[in-house]
N, C-alpha and C positions, 0 to 999 in steps of 0.2 A: 260418444262415452263421456261420462261425468269425469271433470278434472280431478286429478289426484296427485298429491305430492307425499313422498314417505315422511317427511318431517313436519307435516301439518295435520291437524285432526281431521278425520275423513267424515265430516258432519254431513256430506252430501252422498253418502253411502246409500244408494238407490234400493228401494224396497224389491222383494221378489214378486213375480218370476222375472228372470232376466230378459233383457231385449233382444235375445237370440234364440234360435231354435236348438234346444239341447236335446231333442228327441230325434236325433239323426238315426240312419239305419245301422251304423255300427254300435251306437249307443243302446238302441232298443235290442239288437241282437245280445249284446253284453247283459242287458237287464233281464231278457228271458233265461240266460244261462245262470245268471246271479239267483233269480227267484227260484228257478229249478233246485239249485243246491241248497238254498234256504229251506224249501219245502222238505226235501229230503232229510235235512237236519231236523226239522221240527217232528217229522214222522218218526224218525229213529229214537229221538229223545222220548217220544211218548211211548214207544215200544220196549224201553228199557225195563227190565225186571224191577230195578231200583233207579228210577231217574235222580234221586238225591245225590248219588255218586257223582253225576255230572254237575249238578246244581251247586255242590259244594265245591268242586275243582275249578270250573271254568271261571267263575267270577273272581276267584283268588288270582288264577293266571291273568286274566285280564286287568286286574287291579295293579299286579306287578308291571306288565308292559306298559300300560296307560301311565304309570307314575314314572317309568323310565324315559318316556317320552319328554317329561319335564324334568329330567335328570335327578329324579328321586329313586335311587338305586337301593333296592334290596334282593333277596334271592327267594325263588320258589321254596327252597327249603325252609327259609326263616319264617315264610308266610304260613306254610302248612303247619309247621312246628308251634307258631303262636296262634292258630286260627281261633282256638278256644282258651288262649291264654295272652290275651293283648297286653294287659298291663306290664308284662315282664319283657315285652318286645323292645327292640331299638327304635328311635323316632322315625326313621325311613319305614321301618316295617309297619309300625302303628298307623302311619299315613296311608300306607297301601291298603291296610285293613280297614281304615276309614272309607276308602274308595268302594271296596266290597260291600260294606254296610249301607253306604248312599246307594249303589245300584240295587241292592234288595229293597231298599226302602222306596226307591223310585219305581220299581215294579209294582209295589203294593199302591203306590199313588196312582198309576195309570190303570190298574185294575178296578180302583175305587172311583176314579174320575172319568176315565175313558178317553181323556185328551190330554194333550201336552201343552201346558200353560207357562207363563212367566214365572209364577209362583214356583212350578215343578223345578225351573232352573234354580231359582234362589234356595229352595229346600235342599236340592241335591248338592249345590256348591256349599251350602251352610254345613252339610253333614260331613262333606270332605274335609273342610277346614275347621270343624268343630267348634264354631262359633257363628252367630248370625252374620250372614253375608247380604248387604244390600247393594244397590246400584252405586257405580263409581260416582263420587262427587268431586274427586280431584281432577285437574286438567293436566295436559301434558304426560299421559302415560307412555312411557319408553319402550318400544320393542325394537331391539336391534342389537348391534354388537357392543357388549359392555366394555370392551377394551378401547375401541375406538370412539365409543358414543356415537356411531353413525346409524341412524334410524333407517329400519327397513319398512316401518309400517307405524301409523299413529291412528289409534282408533278414534270414533267420534268421542267428543267431550261435552260436559253439560249434562245434569242429570235429567233435564227435562228432553233432551235430544236422545239420550240413551233410552229413556223410557218409551218414548215414541217408537223407536226402531225396534226395541225388543217387543212392543205390541204388535208391530207389523210382521215380525218374526213368528210370533205366536200364531196370528192369523193365517199365514202362509203354511206353517207345520200342520195345521189341522185341516186345511183346505186343499191346497196344492195345485189350484187351477187346473184340476184334471190330469195332471202329470202322474207318470208311473211313481207308486210310493218309494221305490228305491232311489229313483232320480230325485224326488222330493227331499228325501233324507239327506242325500248328498248335498242339494243346494242349500237346505236349512242349515246344514253343519257348517258350510262356508260362512253363512250370513251370521249365525251366532258367534263364530271366531272372529269375524269382522267387527261386529259390535262390541265384543270383549267387555260384557257389561260389569264384570266385578274386578275388583283390585287383584285378585289371585284366584286360582282354581278354574279358570275358563276353559283351558284345554281338556282337562279331565271331566268337567261337567258337560262339555259338548259331545264328548265321547260317550258318555253315559247316555245322554239324550239320544244318540243315534239308535241305540238298542231300544230304548224306551218308544221311540217312534215306530219302530218295526213291530214291536208288540202291540201298540196301539192300533196300527193298521192290520193286525191279525196275520202278518207274515211270519211272526216268531212267537212260539207258544211259551217259551222259557228263555231267560237271559243266559243263553249258551253260545253267543256269538262272540268269537274271541278276535274282534276287530284290531285291538291295539297290537296283535303279535305281527300283523302284516304292516301296521304303521311303523313299529320300532324297527323292523327290518328294512324299511325303506323311509326312514325319517327325514332325509334331505329331500327326497321326492315329494313328501307330504307337505313340508313347508314351502317348497319351491312352486308347488301347483296351486297352493292357496294364495301364495303372493302374485302368482301369474293371473289369476282371476281379477285381482284388484288392479294390477298394472296394465294388463292387456285385455282384459274381458275374455280370458281363456277358459271358458266354462266347461267345453266339451272334454279337454283332457282331465279336468278336475273330476267331473262326473265318472269318466271312465275309470280313473284311479280308484274312486270309492266303490265303483260296481265290482271291480277286480278284487277288491278287499273283502267284499261279501262272498263273491264266488269262491275265493281261495280258502278264506278261514272256515266257510261252512264245510267245504270238502275236507279241509285238514281235520275238524273236529268230528265229522262223519267217521273218518278213518279211526280216530281215536276211539270211539264208541265201538266199532268192530273188534278192535284189539282189547278194550276193556271187557267185552263179553267173552273173548277167547280166554283171557287170563282168569276171569272169574271161574269160568268152567273148569279149568285145569286146577285152581286153587281148592274149588269145591270138592273134586275128585280126590286131591291130596289129604284134605282134612278128613273126608269120609273113611279113608283107609288107614290113616296114621294116628288119628285121634279118636278112639272109640268113644262114643257117647257125646261127641261135640255138637253143640247147637248150632243149626245152619244160619242162625242170626249172626254168628261170628263172621261169616262171609260179608255181611252187610257193614258190620263194624270195621272191617280191614279195608273196605273200599270206599266207605263215607269220607274217611280221612286217611291218607297215607300213614299219618301218626297216630297211633293208638296208645291209650292208657289202660291199665289193668281195670279201673273204675269204669271205663267205656264198656268192656265186656261183662262185667258184673251186672251193670244196668241193664243192657240190651239182651243178654242171654239168661239172666235171672240165676246167676250161679254165685258161689261163695268165692272169697278172694283167692283162697287156695287153688281152687279149680280153675279160675281164669288165669292164674299165674301158671299153672301146669300147662294149660293149652298153649299160651303164647311162648312159653319157654321151649316147649316142644317143637313150635315152628320155627324157632331160632335155631334149635339144633339141626333141623332139617334144611336150614339155609333158606327158608321162605321168608323169614322176618329178620331184620337186624335190630338189635337193642341198643340203647344208648342211656347213660345217666345224664339227667338234667336236673341239677340241685338235689332234691330229695326224691325226686321222681323218676321211675324208669318209663321210657318211651320205646314203642316197638314200632318198626318202620315197614311197611310194605314196600320195599325198594323196587321191587320189578313194576309196581304200579306207579311209583314217584318217577321212574325212568320213563315209563309210557307217557305220562302227563307232559313231561318237560322235553322230550326228545323232538328234534326236528324230523319233518316228514322224511327227509334224505335218510334218516337213521332209523326209520321206523322198522323196515323189514329185517335189518341187522339185529335190532333189538328183539324182534320177534324170534328169530332163529336162535338167539342166545339165552332164551327163557329156560329156567330149570325143568319147568314141568313138561 
């Protein structure tokens, strides 16, 4: 194994694939399970009456969790409230919204280019940070305990070295040496984080690249994999496993961690899709009986974002402001929505949908039983 010291730039970081067999029987078994869960998620997403419901929600939740991994803390409530009103959000919320935008722009890049490149990483990171990000030119990047100043890892230094290693990462990310695509994604994620090519935003960029790799390989049809939920719940394990690869060559535990993340989060989101469908049906029936003449596009408005404005209903349902206001107030009176005043604007919250999106899976059945409809 290549020599490594925590306080010395790891310029000898070897290229992938690793010098050990990572496709052990347990790993391949877990990869099969993860691929099955991922395939079920993609199929369920494509079968949704309105997939935009999930495409609006999951990237925001992913943005919140991935930002929290980096100690940028906002709430799902703040993200959804400001999803279409970014300038009025607080700095942490705006930064998480930048992640959402970077993810969606990355999806467009993959669809147009078909591959993941070093430029993809640069553009994604630049969008997250809201200014052009280029490769690190400074030496001595510190990763460790800020109080004791004890380093746990020092990434490669020198622009030429970083550029070379990022080029090797790009080649592996798109070829993979015949490895299972999920295993290749796990290995490439370690390598990107180990290279640490930018001054800031590497963790969030790397987690977006995970989703983009799976889309590029045809394993995911839409960016609805909520991987950062798993990572934030097991944050110490995530960083310990990354470091163990560097310090001990512990590739198999790292790959198993990432495969389990795919398996668990795919299943979690699949469960959410089923509950969203149940809630949509219940609300559709409620609207049909309690609001005579209401346009069924109202259902789409109420689920495409948990926070709804009167103008959203006017635009989608092609009705006047008094009519849109009457419909929404009727649903507030029925307990279906909650209204709140934000500045001069009234917002209407599909609170059960919001609870569904943010609930832990252990709370899911209790939430279902407590629904109004």
